[in-house]
C-alpha positions as a LaTeX table, in Angstrom:
\begin{tabular}{lrrr}
\hline
Residue & $x$ (\AA) & $y$ (\AA) & $z$ (\AA) \\
\hline
Met1 & 79.36 & 84.34 & 108.47 \\
Glu2 & 78.45 & 87.38 & 106.73 \\
Ala3 & 79.96 & 88.49 & 103.52 \\
Ala4 & 82.11 & 91.70 & 103.71 \\
Met5 & 80.85 & 94.26 & 101.43 \\
Ala6 & 82.82 & 97.44 & 100.60 \\
His7 & 81.21 & 100.39 & 101.83 \\
Leu8 & 82.18 & 103.23 & 99.44 \\
Glu9 & 80.97 & 107.10 & 100.12 \\
Leu10 & 80.92 & 108.77 & 97.00 \\
Asp11 & 81.35 & 112.08 & 98.34 \\
Glu12 & 84.65 & 110.89 & 100.33 \\
Leu13 & 85.95 & 109.51 & 96.94 \\
His14 & 85.17 & 112.76 & 95.18 \\
Thr15 & 87.26 & 114.54 & 97.49 \\
Asp16 & 90.01 & 112.32 & 97.31 \\
Ile17 & 90.45 & 112.42 & 93.71 \\
Asp18 & 90.19 & 116.35 & 93.74 \\
Ala19 & 92.98 & 116.16 & 96.46 \\
Ile20 & 94.94 & 113.83 & 94.27 \\
Arg21 & 94.61 & 116.05 & 91.26 \\
Arg22 & 95.68 & 119.17 & 93.31 \\
Ser23 & 98.64 & 117.17 & 94.64 \\
Ala24 & 99.68 & 116.08 & 91.07 \\
Arg25 & 99.07 & 119.86 & 89.77 \\
Arg26 & 101.38 & 121.18 & 92.60 \\
Gly27 & 104.09 & 118.67 & 91.81 \\
Ala28 & 103.82 & 119.70 & 87.99 \\
His29 & 104.20 & 123.34 & 88.84 \\
Ala30 & 107.14 & 122.65 & 90.97 \\
Gln31 & 108.72 & 120.55 & 88.44 \\
Arg32 & 108.15 & 123.35 & 85.95 \\
Ile33 & 109.80 & 125.81 & 88.34 \\
Arg34 & 112.71 & 123.71 & 88.88 \\
Leu35 & 113.23 & 123.29 & 85.11 \\
Met36 & 112.94 & 127.10 & 84.67 \\
Leu37 & 115.57 & 127.88 & 87.44 \\
Ala38 & 117.81 & 125.29 & 85.78 \\
Ala39 & 117.56 & 126.93 & 82.31 \\
Ala40 & 118.00 & 130.48 & 83.95 \\
Gly41 & 121.23 & 129.24 & 85.54 \\
Leu42 & 122.53 & 127.78 & 82.41 \\
Ala43 & 121.83 & 131.14 & 80.84 \\
Gly44 & 123.54 & 133.17 & 83.53 \\
Leu45 & 126.60 & 130.86 & 83.29 \\
Gly46 & 126.78 & 131.20 & 79.56 \\
Ile47 & 126.47 & 135.00 & 79.90 \\
Leu48 & 129.32 & 134.84 & 82.61 \\
Ser49 & 131.54 & 132.92 & 80.46 \\
Ile50 & 130.98 & 135.26 & 77.45 \\
Ala51 & 131.77 & 138.15 & 79.74 \\
Gly52 & 134.80 & 136.48 & 81.17 \\
Ala53 & 136.13 & 135.61 & 77.59 \\
Leu54 & 135.63 & 139.31 & 76.54 \\
Leu55 & 137.35 & 140.61 & 79.78 \\
Thr56 & 140.33 & 138.36 & 79.24 \\
Ser57 & 140.77 & 139.27 & 75.39 \\
Ala58 & 140.57 & 143.14 & 76.51 \\
Phe59 & 143.35 & 142.69 & 78.84 \\
\hline
\end{tabular}
């Protein structure tokens, strides 16, 4: 009975690591975009609430 040996090809391993890094980078960019959109939404709501308060006090 032969002992099973792991066959690792360094070229494939290198491309897999690159693909994982690209995927992680893409995920980080998507998370940053979501955070910026949430911040922009909150800022927009703040501006609308201030505008609403000014309009109600003017009339």
